[in-house]
N, C-alpha and C positions, 0 to 999 in steps of 0.2 A: 505494499500501500505505498503510496506517494503522497506526502501532505504539500501542499502549496499555500502559499499567503500571498493575499492581493498587495502587491506593490506600493498602491496608495495608505493601505491599512498598514503596512509595516513602517513605512514613513510616520507617518501620523503617529503611532506605537512608539516610535524612536524620538519624536519630538517629542513625547507627553511625558516620558522618562527623563528627559535632559530640561524638560522645566521642571519637573517636580522635584532632581538633585539642583536644579539653581536656585528654589525655593526655597531647600531645607540648607543649602549654605547660605544662605542670606539671615535665614534662622539662627542659625549657627553665630554667625557673626554679631547678629543683635544681641543675642542671651552672652554670649562673652564678654562685647567689649560692654554691656552694663553692668555684667557681675564686678568685673574689674574696673571699670571706670566711675562707678557712683561712688558715691559719700559711704563711709560707712552707715552712717544714720539713714539711708535710701534702700541701701541695698534691701535687707529685709521685707519692704513693703513691695517698693518699686521692683522686682525679681520678678513675684508674684503676678502683676498688673501686666508685664512685659510679656512674660510665660504664656499667659491666658491670650493675650491679643496674638501674640506668634501662632500659637497652636491652631487660636481660628481662624486665622486670616491664612494660613497654609492648607487647613482642611477645605474651607470654602473653596479658595481658589484651585484643589484638585476635585473635588466634584464639580465646580461651575466648566473646568474643561473638559472632564469626561460625561457632562450632561446630565448626572445623577446617581442615584447609587449602582454599583454593579459589584461582582466580586470582583474583579481587577483592581477597579474604583477604591475597592475598602481596602486589598492589600497595596494599595499606593497610599494611600493615607497613612496607612499604620508603620509602614514603611520609613516614609519621610517621617513620620514624628517620632519614631525610635530613632533616625537617625540625627534630624535634630538634637534630643533631649540627650541622647549620651554622646552624640559628639562634640557638644557642647561643655560637657562635662569633662570631655576628655582633652577637649585643646585646655580647657582652663587649668586643666591640673598639669598639662604639659608647661605651658607657661609659667605658672607660680614656680614647676619643678626647677623650671631654667631660673627665674628670677630670684629661688630661695638656694642654690645649687649650695653645695659644703666650701667652697672656696668662693665662691664669688658673692660677697656682702654687696648688694646695691642698697642707693638709696631708693628707687622704684619701686624693689618689695618690701621696703620699710613702709614707704606710704599706702601700699597695697594694702590695705585691712582684708579683703578677701582671700588673699591667701595664706591666712592662720588656715592652720587644719580645721578646726571645728567652724571656723564662720566657711572654708571648702566645702566640707559636707553637708552643712544646711544648705548652702547656695544648691550646690548640684542635687541636692534633693527636691529642693523646693521647686527649682527648673526641670527636670525630670518628671515633677508628678503635674504642674501646671501646665507642662505641654503634652503630655497625655491627656490629662484630665479634660484641658480644652477641645484636644481631638474626639476623646469620647461623646461630650454632649454634642459636637457638630456630627459626629458619626450618629451616634441617635437621632439627632433631629432626624435628618437625613434619611434614616430608614423610617421615622415616623409618618415622615412626610409622604414618600413613597407608598407606604404602605395603605393612609389614609387617600390617597389619587388613587391606587386600584381598588380600591375599594366601592367607590363612588360608581 
C-alpha cells in the first residue's frame, strides 16, 4: 500500500509547525525576559499574569490557524505549551547557571534576584503552571464550544 500526501496539505502542515515553533519561541523569550528583568517585588505577581497571557494567546492563535478543535490541533497546542513552559525554565536555568558560575562572580548575577535557588524554583513552577493552566482553559473552552455547536 502506497501512502501519498497532497503537496498543498503537506506545505500547509509544515507552515503550521513552523508557525507554532515561532509562537512558542516568542513565548519562551517573553517568559525568560520577564523572570530575569522584572524587579523582585513584581516577579511574583507579574510572572503569573504574563504566563496566563502567553498561554492563552498561544492557544488561541493555534486554534485560530487550525480553524477549530481537532486531534492534530490539540497535539499541536499541548506540544507548544509544553515547549514554552519547560523551555523557559531550562533557558532561565542556563542563564542563571552561567551568571552564577563558580569562578565568575558577576555584578549582574547579584542584581538578578530571580537567580537565587528558591526564587528560581518558584518562578519556574509559576511559569509552568500558568502556561499549562491557561492552555487548559482555552482547550476546554474550544472543545465545549465545538461540542455545543455540533449539538445544535
